C-alpha positions as CSV (number, residue, x, y, z in Angstrom):
1,M,-59.9,8.5,-80.3
2,G,-59.4,11.9,-79.6
3,L,-56.6,13.7,-78.0
4,E,-58.7,14.5,-75.0
5,V,-59.4,10.9,-74.3
6,V,-55.7,10.1,-74.5
7,I,-54.9,13.0,-72.2
8,E,-57.7,11.9,-69.8
9,E,-56.3,8.4,-69.8
10,L,-52.8,9.6,-69.1
11,R,-54.1,11.8,-66.4
12,E,-55.8,8.9,-64.7
13,K,-52.8,6.7,-65.1
14,G,-50.7,9.5,-63.6
15,K,-53.1,9.9,-60.7
16,K,-53.1,6.2,-60.0
17,E,-49.3,6.1,-60.2
18,E,-49.2,9.1,-57.9
19,D,-51.6,7.4,-55.4
20,R,-49.6,4.2,-55.5
21,I,-46.3,6.0,-54.9
22,R,-47.9,8.1,-52.1
23,Q,-49.2,4.9,-50.4
24,E,-45.8,3.2,-50.8
25,T,-44.1,6.3,-49.4
26,Q,-46.5,6.5,-46.5
27,A,-46.0,2.8,-45.8
28,E,-42.2,3.3,-45.9
29,V,-42.5,6.3,-43.6
30,R,-44.6,4.3,-41.1
31,R,-42.1,1.4,-41.3
32,I,-39.1,3.8,-40.7
33,L,-40.9,5.5,-37.9
34,A,-41.8,2.2,-36.3
35,E,-38.2,1.0,-36.5
36,A,-37.0,4.4,-35.1
37,Q,-39.6,4.1,-32.3
38,E,-38.5,0.5,-31.5
39,K,-34.8,1.5,-31.7
40,S,-35.4,4.6,-29.5
41,G,-37.3,2.3,-26.9
42,K,-34.3,-0.1,-26.8
43,I,-31.9,2.8,-26.4
44,K,-34.0,4.3,-23.6
45,L,-34.3,0.9,-21.9
46,A,-30.6,0.3,-22.2
47,A,-29.9,3.7,-20.8
48,D,-32.3,3.2,-17.9
49,Q,-30.7,-0.2,-17.1
50,E,-27.2,1.4,-17.2
51,V,-28.4,4.2,-14.9
52,E,-29.8,1.6,-12.5
53,R,-26.6,-0.5,-12.7
54,Q,-24.4,2.5,-12.0
55,T,-26.7,3.7,-9.2
56,A,-26.6,0.3,-7.6
57,H,-22.8,0.2,-8.0
58,L,-22.4,3.7,-6.4
59,M,-24.8,2.7,-3.6
60,N,-22.7,-0.5,-3.0
61,Q,-19.5,1.5,-2.9
62,E,-21.0,4.1,-0.5
63,V,-22.3,1.3,1.8
64,S,-19.0,-0.5,1.7
65,A,-17.1,2.7,2.4
66,A,-19.5,3.5,5.3
67,N,-19.1,-0.1,6.7
68,L,-15.3,0.3,6.4
69,V,-15.4,3.6,8.4
70,V,-17.6,2.0,11.1
71,K,-15.4,-1.1,11.3
72,R,-12.3,1.0,11.5
73,Q,-13.8,3.1,14.3
74,L,-14.9,-0.1,16.1
75,L,-11.4,-1.6,15.8
76,N,-9.8,1.6,17.0
77,T,-12.2,1.7,20.0
78,Q,-11.5,-2.0,20.7
79,K,-7.7,-1.4,20.5
80,H,-8.0,1.6,22.8
81,L,-10.0,-0.6,25.3
82,L,-7.4,-3.4,25.0
83,D,-4.6,-0.9,25.6
84,Q,-6.4,0.3,28.7
85,V,-6.8,-3.3,29.9
86,H,-3.1,-3.9,29.2
87,Q,-2.0,-0.8,31.1
88,A,-4.4,-1.5,34.0
89,A,-3.0,-5.1,34.3
90,L,0.6,-3.7,34.4
91,S,-0.4,-1.2,37.1
92,K,-2.2,-3.9,39.2
93,I,0.9,-6.2,38.9
94,A,3.1,-3.3,40.0
95,E,0.9,-2.8,43.1
96,L,1.3,-6.4,44.3
97,P,3.1,-6.9,47.6
98,E,6.9,-7.2,48.0
99,D,6.7,-11.0,48.5
100,F,5.2,-11.4,45.0
101,H,7.9,-9.3,43.4
102,R,10.7,-11.1,45.3
103,E,9.4,-14.5,44.1
104,V,9.1,-13.3,40.5
105,M,12.6,-11.9,40.6
106,K,14.0,-15.1,42.0
107,N,12.2,-17.2,39.3
108,L,13.3,-14.8,36.5
109,L,16.9,-14.9,37.7
110,S,16.9,-18.7,37.9
111,K,15.6,-18.8,34.4
112,A,18.2,-16.3,33.2
113,K,21.1,-18.2,34.9
114,T,21.4,-20.6,32.0
115,E,22.0,-17.8,29.5
116,I,23.9,-15.3,31.7
117,P,25.4,-17.1,34.7
118,E,27.1,-13.9,36.0
119,G,26.2,-10.3,35.5
120,V,24.5,-7.2,36.6
121,V,20.8,-7.1,37.5
122,H,18.8,-3.9,37.0
123,C,15.3,-3.4,38.5
124,N,13.0,-0.5,39.4
125,R,13.8,1.7,42.4
126,R,11.0,0.1,44.5
127,D,12.5,-3.4,44.2
128,Q,16.2,-2.6,44.6
129,E,16.4,-3.3,48.3
130,T,14.5,-6.6,47.8
131,L,16.8,-7.6,45.0
132,S,19.8,-6.8,47.1
133,R,18.6,-9.0,49.9
134,L,17.6,-11.7,47.5
135,L,21.1,-11.8,45.8
136,G,22.8,-11.7,49.2
137,S,20.7,-14.5,50.7
138,D,20.6,-17.0,47.8
139,P,23.9,-18.8,47.0
140,A,22.6,-19.9,43.6
141,L,22.5,-16.2,42.6
142,K,26.0,-15.2,43.9
143,G,27.2,-14.4,40.3
144,Y,24.9,-11.4,40.1
145,A,25.3,-7.9,41.4
146,V,22.7,-5.2,41.8
147,G,22.8,-2.6,39.0
148,K,21.2,0.8,38.6
149,A,17.5,1.5,39.0
150,V,15.6,1.5,35.7
151,E,12.1,2.8,34.7
152,T,9.9,-0.2,34.7
153,E,6.8,-1.5,36.5
154,G,8.8,-4.5,37.8
155,G,10.8,-7.5,36.8
156,V,14.5,-7.5,36.0
157,L,16.9,-6.7,33.2
158,I,20.0,-8.9,33.3
159,E,23.2,-7.8,31.7
160,S,26.3,-10.0,31.2
161,K,29.5,-8.8,32.9
162,D,31.0,-7.8,29.5
163,G,27.8,-6.0,28.5
164,E,27.5,-8.0,25.3
165,L,24.3,-9.8,26.3
166,Q,21.1,-8.5,27.9
167,I,17.9,-10.2,28.8
168,D,14.8,-8.1,29.4
169,Y,12.5,-9.8,31.9
170,S,10.7,-6.6,32.8
171,Y,7.0,-6.9,33.5
172,R,6.2,-4.8,30.5
173,T,8.2,-7.0,28.1
174,L,6.8,-10.2,29.6
175,M,3.3,-8.7,29.5
176,N,3.8,-7.6,25.9
177,D,4.9,-11.1,24.9
178,L,2.0,-12.7,26.7
179,W,-0.3,-10.0,25.3
180,E,0.7,-10.7,21.7
181,T,0.2,-14.4,22.2
182,W,-3.2,-14.1,23.8
183,L,-4.5,-10.9,22.2
184,K,-7.0,-12.7,20.0
185,N,-8.4,-14.6,23.0
186,A,-8.6,-11.5,25.0
187,S,-10.4,-9.7,22.2
188,D,-12.9,-12.6,21.8
189,I,-13.6,-12.5,25.5
190,L,-14.1,-8.8,25.6
191,F,-15.9,-8.2,22.4
192,G,-17.4,-11.5,21.5
């Protein structure tokens, strides 16, 4: 065997070895690229899902904030309307005839007598003459004297002789107490 045959044989072996290494390398490159492609797809899918999740979260926050603003405006409007009803009711009560106010004052003074049997009774300027006649004509109320006029829609403020105790039976106070008790019912009736 000659040197040329050996060289040719080595060349062929080298070529086969080169082809085998090239094929293995190409297979490895394809496998790495496929893995990278798969990994890239998973990353993109996860990123898309995260973007969707954050978008939905932001939308929910915006919708909630908008609903809160609308609800706050609605509640403010309802409160404003209830305040108007409250004030209108006080005004209508104040416009009732003298007989009504006399009877209310008589009932309120009878009620106050258990806590303050003697004292000074204050009322608004409109009712002072009526109060004076009431105190002068009813012996059960002889322990009371007419006090100064106060700013109120009606009713009475009773003060003990020593000034230590006061009872506020003004229409505004009575209406406020009643209003607080029945506010939910009034709101349900007015706004369903």
